[in-house]
C-alpha positions as CSV (number, residue, x, y, z in Angstrom):
1,M,0.1,-0.3,0.0
2,M,1.3,3.1,-0.8
3,L,0.7,6.2,1.0
4,T,0.8,9.5,-0.2
5,M,1.7,13.0,1.1
6,K,-0.6,16.1,0.9
7,R,0.9,18.7,-0.9
8,P,1.4,21.8,0.9
9,K,-0.8,25.2,0.1
10,R,0.7,28.7,0.1
11,K,-1.1,30.8,1.9
12,T,-0.9,34.8,2.9
13,C,-2.0,35.4,7.4
14,P,-4.8,38.1,6.5
15,C,-3.6,39.1,10.2
16,C,0.4,39.8,10.1
17,G,0.9,38.9,5.8
18,V,3.4,36.3,6.5
19,V,3.2,33.6,3.7
20,F,3.1,30.1,5.2
21,E,2.6,26.2,3.8
22,T,-0.4,24.0,4.5
23,T,-1.6,20.8,3.9
24,R,-5.3,22.2,5.6
25,K,-7.8,23.5,3.0
26,D,-9.7,25.2,6.1
27,K,-6.4,27.4,7.4
28,V,-6.4,31.0,7.0
29,Y,-4.2,31.9,9.7
30,L,-0.8,31.4,10.6
31,D,-1.5,30.4,14.4
32,A,-4.2,31.2,16.5
33,T,-3.1,33.7,18.4
34,H,-3.2,35.6,15.2
35,Q,-6.8,34.5,14.2
36,K,-7.7,35.6,18.0
37,Y,-5.6,39.0,17.4
38,Y,-7.1,39.3,13.5
39,N,-10.6,38.7,14.8
40,N,-10.7,41.1,17.6
41,A,-9.5,44.2,15.8
42,V,-12.3,43.7,12.7
43,Q,-14.9,43.8,15.6
44,N,-12.9,46.8,18.0
45,R,-12.7,48.5,14.3
46,K,-16.8,48.1,14.0
47,R,-17.1,49.0,17.6
48,D,-15.2,52.2,17.2
49,K,-17.2,53.5,14.0
50,N,-20.6,52.7,16.2
51,L,-19.7,54.2,19.2
52,S,-20.0,57.8,18.1
53,L,-23.4,56.9,16.2
54,T,-26.6,58.8,17.6
55,K,-30.1,56.1,16.8
56,E,-30.2,58.7,13.9
57,H,-27.1,57.9,12.3
58,T,-27.6,54.2,13.1
59,K,-30.7,54.6,11.3
60,T,-30.0,56.0,8.1
61,Y,-27.0,54.2,8.1
62,Q,-28.9,51.5,8.2
63,I,-31.1,52.1,5.8
64,F,-28.9,53.5,3.1
65,R,-26.4,49.9,3.7
66,K,-29.6,47.9,3.5
67,L,-30.7,49.9,-0.4
68,L,-26.9,49.5,-1.2
69,R,-26.4,46.1,-0.5
70,N,-23.5,44.5,-3.1
71,N,-23.6,47.4,-5.9
72,S,-21.0,49.8,-5.3
73,D,-23.6,52.9,-5.5
74,V,-27.7,53.6,-5.5
75,T,-29.5,56.8,-6.5
76,R,-33.0,57.8,-5.6
77,S,-35.0,60.5,-5.3
78,V,-34.4,62.9,-1.6
79,D,-38.0,62.2,-1.3
80,F,-37.8,58.1,-1.3
81,W,-34.9,58.5,1.2
82,E,-37.1,60.8,3.6
83,G,-40.0,58.0,2.5
84,K,-37.7,55.1,3.9
85,G,-36.8,57.1,6.8
86,A,-33.3,58.5,6.4
87,D,-32.5,61.5,7.9
88,L,-30.4,63.6,5.1
89,S,-29.2,66.2,7.7
90,L,-26.9,63.7,9.1
91,F,-23.3,63.6,8.1
92,T,-20.1,62.5,9.5
93,G,-17.6,64.5,7.5
94,S,-17.0,65.6,4.0
95,E,-14.3,65.5,1.4
96,L,-13.7,66.6,-2.0
97,I,-14.5,64.0,-4.3
98,E,-14.0,64.2,-8.0
99,G,-14.1,67.9,-7.4
100,K,-17.4,68.3,-5.4
101,H,-18.2,68.6,-2.0
102,T,-19.2,65.5,-0.8
103,F,-20.7,64.3,2.5
104,L,-19.9,61.0,4.0
105,L,-21.8,58.6,6.5
106,F,-19.2,56.8,8.0
107,D,-17.6,54.8,5.2
108,L,-20.4,56.1,2.4
109,A,-20.3,59.3,-0.1
110,L,-23.8,61.0,0.0
111,I,-24.1,63.3,-3.5
112,Y,-26.4,65.5,-4.0
113,N,-28.0,66.2,-7.7
114,D,-30.4,68.0,-7.9
115,N,-33.7,66.2,-6.6
116,F,-31.8,62.8,-6.5
117,L,-29.3,61.2,-4.0
118,T,-26.7,58.9,-4.8
119,I,-24.8,56.8,-2.1
120,K,-22.1,55.5,-3.2
121,Q,-19.6,53.1,-1.2
122,L,-16.0,54.8,-0.2
């Protein structure tokens, strides 16, 4: 009976970027400490992002996110957004994007054009 060895595959640890070899298909991290560190860092970023949110910010952000889904942007009338319950007076910053003054709600750009509002993932 001949035993065959699995070929090791090269993977990159998302935590530290180190390239390592493994024979397991489901191994993603270099070791368990890297997995814990990376997952904690992801959760901390999410929590920090939401710390400065008011209930109104959260509600508006969730409305935008729900309609955006996997699209890079979505355009609807201002009346549509307000009808969904979004408070269009809320934003967390502003930036010049493509030469236009653009309001931001965390990782979303709010681009106004006449009576329409485009929500764009940054």
